[in-house]
C-alpha angles and dihedrals in degrees: 000000000000145000124217120237099177142344128207116193124193127183092337125143106315094340122099098182129340134154122193125191106208097166094208088290132116110285133193128202109200132177141113121294113286096026098114104265095133089049088073092049090048089052092052094050092044093052093049103038106017089236141083116220092202089063094051143058135051117351097018094106110180094354111119139166092242094053102035110026094088121081112272091252094050098047088114095051107044092171088075092055104087145146120207111197121189108197141176121226109205096194089058098032085225136124120221139178124224118194120189130176126191087238096056091032092153097042113062123181112238122191123226092024095212118153095235091052094045088049092048091050092046087055091056090048088057092055105057087161090090084090115067126184125187090251087060092041092064092053088074095046113030098028124116108260093253092051092044091050085053095052099042093048091048088054092047089046088243094119091109090061089063093044090050089048092051091049095049088049092054091049092050091048094048094050091047092051094052091061102076091056093048092048089054091051090051092050090047095049092046089054091049088052092050088052092051091047090044092227132125104211126057109226136123092246095052090046092051095046093052092042097047093051088060091041090052090054087053091046090241122147115266118253109239100186126038113204141145093286099043117124110206090198096052112148092012093113095068094053121102119238114252095224142309107333131189121251088233121075095231102201094047093045091054087048092051092050089051089053090053092050092049092050092049088050092051089051102038109053140100096268095059089042090057090046094051091049090048092053089046090055089055093047091050088055090054094044089056087060100070091185092057090048091054091045095051088048091051096047092057089050090053093049090051092047091050091048094049099036107125097200089259116061144004111278089216107048101008093236110156112249138179104246098235096044092049093052092043090053095048093042092051091052093048091053088061087058099064097117094047086047093053093050092048090045091057093051094043089055094048091050095048095083089050093053089049088054091048090051088052093054090043092052095048100054101063090068094048090049089055091052088053091054090051096057121101106268098022116245115218109229095211093140088056092047093052092044091051090051092052091050091048089050092048094048092051091054092046092052093049101082093178090066096062092163090053088052091056095050091050088057094058097082112005090106091059122079117209113251090230089061097051088042092055089046089054093049092048092050092052092045093052093043090055090056112108113264111253120241114262090254092050091045091053091048092050089046094054095042092051091044093051091050091054093041090058090047090051093048091049091051090047091048090050094048092046090049091050091046091051091047089048093050094045094045091049092047090049091046092050094042091047090052092048094049095043094047087050093052094041089050087055090047096045095045087061093047088044094056091048091046089054094047094050092045094051090049089059095041101034092132098065111005105037088137094051118144135181140190127218104191118186121202133163104312096341140084116207115206118190127164134199117254108205094309094302093112143281119305139161110278090247094054101080112344120099123251089253088055091046090053091048090052092051093051091048094047090048091052092045090055094045089049090051092045099047105014104182092000089069100110107137139042134163116214109192109194089325095130097054100091093046104112115253091245091066105041095098089047090055090052091049090048091056091049095044103044103025107033092147096050122097110219120198107196137182127204139162091204116093089197089061089053094049090048091054087049097049091047090053091241092127128027107262091223108030108015098088150029124219119209110205098182147338139221131175096248098051105019119215121356122209137206114278090242134011098231123076091227093052086046091054090044090053093052089048090053088057090048089241096140092162093060091042089050092048092051090047097050096045090047094050093047090051096045091043090060087052094050091049093048094049098042096042089237114178114246127183106250120245121194093211093053089229102140118174127208090261089054092057121020097057091051091048092051092046089048097051091046090053093047090051089050091051088048092054093048090050094051090048091052087055095048094246093137096163093051089045090052091052092051093049090051089053087051093051092047087053090051093051094047088050090053091051093055089047087216094157092059091060117089130215095242102143090203090064097035093163091294087134088072086071087068094053122109116243092253091051094049101048091071091054091053090048095049094050090046091054090045094051092050090068089066092059139068111252090216106047097014088226122142120265114246141183121240135244100037092222131022129027113355116248109175145348109238148162132222096264093042095235086121109057114150115179114224100189119094122217115264122219 
């Protein structure tokens, strides 16, 4: 990855012109809401990727990077809107510059244009997850399992895995759904073959017996073995015809007509009529219940929507949806339709036998129609054609359970066969009966030819079914095997992420959750995420943990994922307002976490909380003078405006140069109150409790000074007990210097009267107030390490104190005396 050395922003978003020197170090951007902090983040993302995630995605409508990235005054001149980023690439040990304008959004200028640099920057562009906002943070914590899996796998570059799984599942389902229809075709073609062979039981012995009788009549050799390649008409082509024969196989045609009569009789009788009327009565009861009708209709719509959903948008209205949310919504609605589903199911089951009868009638008539056209002269089977169309229409309505009224209409007359159909059947039967009977030889020939045609049809149907069954079996096996292997691999990946996540979260919440555990459980298309709640069991993060804890979890999970993805190459992360919901009690812990676990990562952070900024400074996470920028305000003409200097003492000095003692006094008072709280917390200084939490400077700073002095005294005593005279003398000198600085500030003379609250400072003259500032600046310096500038703190955080230390350990004062 990279680290940013500097950034220059011109006419971009809400920024007119701004240059920041980040020096490859952690950097914070602070300021009230609406002062332009996120504009810097947008500029970084734009320079590296050519896009701005804030201007894309769901709900953005016509907003786009190309149209709305330029400053509003430069929207007609996108060439002026530019970001120049100077970066360092640790893996190459090279610095480079990338310049991107909105006009040339897809053609950034890279200097130097070396292949390795271009490749490295292209890698960053393909990983936009280096920038994290709180909105994105919650995707990892509070999302539904399916959505979480999608987001995490996208971050891990595993999103193609889920896409392939979905594709394999669709293939498996499609092949499985094709089998019932092919089974019906096989059964129908087998029945037709049995009719042609004039046998009742389908077996090789029965087939050979019937076939060989006809072959004997023709003087053909008997077939001994019947297998998949046997031709029952083998040798028939060379035989001479016995005479003039009809194009219609008379015996088979009459048999087929009889089957049609039988099918019509099975459909058109009093029993079926009574069944249809009974079903219509049930439908009428449902129709009277308008709510049930609406529910049945909706359920069918839901099922179709679920089946046709493409993981992106609703198939009905094209509205973008998150897959898991879409399915959850529709499934929750279908659950409320159980009663309507039960009623419909009863009707569907009752109608199924009727549909089967209609299919039998439908399947028998095409052959009869063909015979009609073979007569001399041909007979047009128009009555059959119209009847088949009506049957097809009725079956379509009966199968559409959503159109329950249409089902009822279809049941009105399906048990009545039109008179012109039966009349045509009678005429055909008479005409075919009147045909001359074929000779035994010609009859045998016709028998074998027709039987062979239907045998081939049956064999093809059997092959199609067997092929579909093999495909279904193979596709299902592949899908299940893929799911098993993927789950195993994901479990291994997520276990590493889980361990890292737990370690990071424990570091932040070591005071109250030092035994915290979590479970990342991958399954097909989902990623479960449950966390321990004080030993009471595992629950979703949003169940019991506070919002601050949830944000902490999101941050830790994100960092764990980034650590897994990049390992030692993880050198850069942008956290846009991510830290704001982390509760105040754990802010310093987050800063320590960054320093401890990610010392080589450059964090670019935004916050509107000055306390957060000061906390990052006091922990040494950012440089107190050069590691941040503070935006005071923003306007459309100038963009964000920052403080004159980046250090509170320089800020105060700046106000005094303007002779604004009141502003300087306010800055000093607010800073001292803030920093005194930090001193008291870190040094475990006793402070009189106030229920309203309103502590003044007099409540805090004297206690902090007294506590540090006492700790130094204890440190001297401890070193004396160990015989470390020189170390003890250094500690004593440190204590004396603290006492002298305390006297200079005259802190002990100021009382805690909140009404006064140092407001008298505002009435000082500039020359009178400057010594006050100097004395406090010197006093505060005794609470910090001169090397790392971090605050001194007592360890351990709870329990018997052991030492007084700083972040770099240059200050490490032992507080334990030698025991005899």
